[in-house]
Structure formats: structure tokens, C-alpha cells
One Martini backbone bead per residue (centre of mass of N, CA, C, O) as a GRO file, in nm:
protein
  189
    1MET     BB    1  -1.875  -2.143  -1.411
    2TYR     BB    2  -1.658  -2.061  -1.175
    3TRP     BB    3  -1.850  -1.964  -0.931
    4HIS     BB    4  -2.013  -2.244  -0.922
    5LYS     BB    5  -1.758  -2.418  -0.792
    6ARG     BB    6  -1.790  -2.291  -0.538
    7PRO     BB    7  -1.845  -2.272  -0.231
    8PRO     BB    8  -2.047  -2.174  -0.017
    9HIS     BB    9  -2.112  -1.888   0.146
   10LYS     BB   10  -2.010  -1.787   0.460
   11GLU     BB   11  -2.139  -1.612   0.708
   12SER     BB   12  -1.942  -1.342   0.838
   13HIS     BB   13  -1.749  -1.139   0.989
   14PRO     BB   14  -1.493  -0.984   0.825
   15ARG     BB   15  -1.297  -0.911   1.070
   16LYS     BB   16  -1.245  -1.222   1.159
   17ARG     BB   17  -1.043  -1.261   0.877
   18LEU     BB   18  -0.811  -1.095   0.946
   19GLY     BB   19  -0.424  -1.060   0.905
   20LEU     BB   20  -0.280  -1.034   0.650
   21ILE     BB   21  -0.006  -1.036   0.414
   22HIS     BB   22   0.067  -0.818   0.147
   23VAL     BB   23   0.222  -0.826  -0.187
   24TYR     BB   24   0.274  -0.566  -0.433
   25THR     BB   25   0.456  -0.627  -0.731
   26GLY     BB   26   0.657  -0.516  -0.991
   27GLU     BB   27   0.666  -0.380  -1.327
   28GLY     BB   28   0.376  -0.345  -1.333
   29LYS     BB   29   0.073  -0.224  -1.339
   30GLY     BB   30  -0.136  -0.200  -1.018
   31LYS     BB   31  -0.055  -0.190  -0.714
   32THR     BB   32  -0.211   0.050  -0.597
   33THR     BB   33  -0.480  -0.019  -0.726
   34ALA     BB   34  -0.526  -0.282  -0.571
   35ALA     BB   35  -0.519  -0.158  -0.289
   36LEU     BB   36  -0.757   0.038  -0.340
   37GLY     BB   37  -0.964  -0.183  -0.387
   38VAL     BB   38  -0.956  -0.298  -0.103
   39ALA     BB   39  -1.025  -0.035   0.041
   40LEU     BB   40  -1.302   0.009  -0.089
   41ARG     BB   41  -1.429  -0.256  -0.004
   42ALA     BB   42  -1.393  -0.218   0.302
   43ALA     BB   43  -1.554   0.048   0.324
   44GLY     BB   44  -1.824  -0.091   0.235
   45HIS     BB   45  -1.788  -0.255   0.532
   46ASP     BB   46  -1.699  -0.043   0.757
   47MET     BB   47  -1.400  -0.017   0.743
   48LYS     BB   48  -1.085   0.067   0.855
   49VAL     BB   49  -0.868   0.286   0.661
   50LEU     BB   50  -0.509   0.296   0.598
   51ILE     BB   51  -0.301   0.516   0.401
   52ILE     BB   52   0.048   0.500   0.338
   53GLN     BB   53   0.261   0.726   0.170
   54PHE     BB   54   0.550   0.676   0.004
   55ILE     BB   55   0.716   0.905  -0.194
   56LYS     BB   56   0.446   1.085  -0.168
   57GLY     BB   57   0.319   1.446  -0.225
   58HIS     BB   58   0.092   1.473  -0.405
   59LYS     BB   59  -0.246   1.622  -0.408
   60ASP     BB   60  -0.353   1.511  -0.720
   61TYR     BB   61  -0.430   1.245  -0.661
   62GLY     BB   62  -0.707   1.059  -0.689
   63GLU     BB   63  -0.704   0.931  -0.398
   64ILE     BB   64  -0.704   1.204  -0.253
   65LEU     BB   65  -0.958   1.338  -0.379
   66VAL     BB   66  -1.175   1.112  -0.295
   67THR     BB   67  -1.174   1.151   0.022
   68ARG     BB   68  -1.385   1.396  -0.005
   69LYS     BB   69  -1.632   1.181  -0.121
   70ILE     BB   70  -1.604   0.978   0.108
   71PRO     BB   71  -1.594   0.817   0.365
   72ASP     BB   72  -1.423   0.828   0.682
   73ASN     BB   73  -1.281   0.520   0.653
   74ILE     BB   74  -1.065   0.682   0.471
   75GLU     BB   75  -0.711   0.726   0.498
   76ILE     BB   76  -0.459   0.961   0.377
   77VAL     BB   77  -0.099   0.957   0.412
   78GLN     BB   78   0.185   1.158   0.348
   79PHE     BB   79   0.556   1.068   0.289
   80GLY     BB   80   0.642   1.323   0.085
   81THR     BB   81   0.746   1.494  -0.176
   82PRO     BB   82   0.665   1.664  -0.469
   83ASP     BB   83   0.924   1.553  -0.551
   84MET     BB   84   1.141   1.369  -0.697
   85THR     BB   85   1.317   1.095  -0.615
   86ASP     BB   86   1.661   1.038  -0.564
   87PHE     BB   87   1.788   0.718  -0.544
   88HIS     BB   88   2.100   0.781  -0.563
   89GLU     BB   89   2.035   1.071  -0.385
   90PRO     BB   90   1.891   1.096  -0.118
   91SER     BB   91   1.749   1.286   0.095
   92ALA     BB   92   1.703   1.364   0.419
   93MET     BB   93   1.397   1.407   0.379
   94ASP     BB   94   1.325   1.135   0.259
   95THR     BB   95   1.414   0.968   0.503
   96TYR     BB   96   1.249   1.108   0.720
   97LEU     BB   97   0.966   1.056   0.596
   98ALA     BB   98   0.982   0.750   0.595
   99GLU     BB   99   1.017   0.719   0.900
  100GLN     BB  100   0.751   0.866   0.970
  101GLY     BB  101   0.564   0.663   0.831
  102LEU     BB  102   0.634   0.422   1.016
  103ALA     BB  103   0.563   0.563   1.281
  104TYR     BB  104   0.266   0.606   1.209
  105ALA     BB  105   0.196   0.307   1.184
  106ARG     BB  106   0.258   0.232   1.475
  107ARG     BB  107   0.054   0.422   1.610
  108ALA     BB  108  -0.197   0.319   1.462
  109MET     BB  109  -0.181   0.028   1.572
  110VAL     BB  110  -0.227   0.119   1.870
  111TYR     BB  111  -0.466   0.357   1.857
  112ASP     BB  112  -0.653   0.267   1.583
  113ARG     BB  113  -0.664   0.005   1.438
  114PRO     BB  114  -0.684  -0.094   1.150
  115ASP     BB  115  -0.808  -0.317   0.923
  116ILE     BB  116  -0.656  -0.153   0.694
  117LEU     BB  117  -0.308  -0.146   0.575
  118VAL     BB  118  -0.138   0.076   0.362
  119LEU     BB  119   0.200   0.053   0.217
  120ASP     BB  120   0.282   0.275  -0.005
  121GLU     BB  121   0.596   0.223  -0.146
  122ILE     BB  122   0.779   0.058   0.062
  123ASN     BB  123   0.955  -0.112  -0.124
  124VAL     BB  124   1.115   0.126  -0.240
  125ALA     BB  125   1.217   0.247   0.025
  126ALA     BB  126   1.376  -0.011   0.105
  127LYS     BB  127   1.554  -0.055  -0.146
  128HIS     BB  128   1.671   0.265  -0.097
  129ASN     BB  129   1.722   0.308   0.223
  130LEU     BB  130   1.490   0.478   0.378
  131ILE     BB  131   1.427   0.192   0.504
  132PRO     BB  132   1.469  -0.058   0.702
  133ILE     BB  133   1.386  -0.377   0.663
  134GLN     BB  134   1.380  -0.465   0.965
  135GLU     BB  135   1.166  -0.256   1.057
  136VAL     BB  136   0.937  -0.373   0.889
  137LEU     BB  137   0.945  -0.659   1.005
  138ASP     BB  138   0.888  -0.573   1.297
  139PHE     BB  139   0.617  -0.453   1.237
  140LEU     BB  140   0.485  -0.714   1.129
  141ASP     BB  141   0.536  -0.882   1.393
  142HIS     BB  142   0.358  -0.636   1.565
  143LYS     BB  143   0.101  -0.653   1.456
  144HIS     BB  144  -0.213  -0.681   1.444
  145GLN     BB  145  -0.386  -0.977   1.399
  146ASP     BB  146  -0.650  -0.805   1.252
  147THR     BB  147  -0.454  -0.674   1.043
  148GLU     BB  148  -0.439  -0.576   0.722
  149VAL     BB  149  -0.144  -0.585   0.511
  150ILE     BB  150  -0.014  -0.362   0.252
  151LEU     BB  151   0.249  -0.393   0.013
  152THR     BB  152   0.399  -0.163  -0.212
  153GLY     BB  153   0.596  -0.202  -0.496
  154ARG     BB  154   0.871  -0.220  -0.624
  155PHE     BB  155   1.126  -0.420  -0.516
  156ALA     BB  156   1.069  -0.643  -0.327
  157PRO     BB  157   1.193  -0.779  -0.075
  158LYS     BB  158   1.246  -1.104   0.011
  159GLU     BB  159   1.154  -1.064   0.305
  160PHE     BB  160   0.864  -0.979   0.232
  161LEU     BB  161   0.784  -1.229   0.074
  162ASN     BB  162   0.827  -1.426   0.318
  163ALA     BB  163   0.615  -1.272   0.516
  164ALA     BB  164   0.395  -1.333   0.329
  165ASP     BB  165   0.070  -1.463   0.230
  166LEU     BB  166   0.059  -1.260  -0.025
  167VAL     BB  167   0.166  -1.265  -0.374
  168THR     BB  168   0.190  -1.004  -0.623
  169VAL     BB  169   0.300  -1.000  -0.965
  170MET     BB  170   0.347  -0.751  -1.182
  171THR     BB  171   0.302  -0.758  -1.528
  172SER     BB  172   0.431  -0.678  -1.864
  173SER     BB  173   0.358  -0.694  -2.223
  174LYS     BB  174   0.235  -0.393  -2.240
  175ASP     BB  175   0.353  -0.042  -2.254
  176PRO     BB  176   0.326   0.302  -2.289
  177TYR     BB  177   0.598   0.371  -2.131
  178ASP     BB  178   0.789   0.272  -2.367
  179LYS     BB  179   0.705   0.533  -2.452
  180ASP     BB  180   0.609   0.872  -2.480
  181PHE     BB  181   0.442   0.876  -2.197
  182ILE     BB  182   0.169   1.038  -2.036
  183PRO     BB  183   0.018   1.069  -1.762
  184ARG     BB  184  -0.317   1.026  -1.660
  185ARG     BB  185  -0.583   1.154  -1.538
  186GLY     BB  186  -0.752   0.890  -1.356
  187VAL     BB  187  -0.536   0.647  -1.419
  188GLU     BB  188  -0.216   0.719  -1.330
  189HIS     BB  189  -0.301   0.994  -1.127
   0.00000   0.00000   0.00000
């Protein structure tokens, strides 16, 4: 079996090995879900996790609801309206909230320094000019060296891919969204 071929695991404190930049992108489902998996795993090791959601404002997403039931070391903050963002003509509020999300991340990096920082849907926000790509790159250049940062969303700019230590591109070979599919609570929503 695969795991028997791996070298023996050396025990050390998990926080001492943090600091990479991940990008989860692509057309397939699972980018936010993968980031939430890392967040949940980190919380299990008593790490401090901050998830900042860009262009998402609904309070009934499963990940928002679960934070009421799990330990205090996962925080989710949303910077989006409950309405769908029109990326062809984003509103001034959409742009303002995206900028506020990045400002929140900067403050958190200085004052709270999470072990894991997820910037959920920041790739989409940058692609559609709600946040300048260069501002995100500057943030990544000045992040704390021991904070793991995860950027999610379709359309990751090539600059983000180049800055990342780990890039995962989600692909889809079959997707119910190709038909008249309605997202289900607890799975897609």
C-alpha cells in the first residue's frame, strides 16, 4: 500500500512547518471544500484559523453554520453582499467589500497572526478587478513567515500561481451543474 512506502513520520510541532502559499483553482468543484478541509484539520491540532470570504455574503452556507458548533479556533468573516455579484458591472459596494476583506487580512496578519489564513474566492475577486492583483501579491510578500495562506477560486491569475508553493487545479469530467442542477444544502451550499 502507498502509505507503507513513505518514510517514518518524524514528530515535531506542526506550527514549526507552516508558511507555504497554496492556490486552489480550476473549473471543477472542491476549491473551497479543500481549503475548509485544511482548516478543519488545523483546528484539530489547536491551530488558529481565519477564513476570509470574498464575494460571499450569505449567512446560511454550511461553513458559516458549523462555526457555531466547533471550537473557537476557526473564524469566518464574510466580505460580500447576499446578492450575486455581477462581474460584468460590479457595484461600488462589491469593490469596497473586497478591499475591506484584504485590509482585514492585513490587520489579522499583524495583530492576530493566524496559523492558517484562507482567502476564499480571492482569485475571482482579483480576476474581475475587485482587488488589484499587485495588492494581493504585496500582501503575500509581507505575510508572516509561519502563516500558511490558501487562495481559492476559479481564474487564479498567473501571478498567484507563480507566487504559490502548491497549486491544485480542480478539473471536472462530469458535473451535475452542466444540467439544470440546483445546489443542495450541506453539499454545495
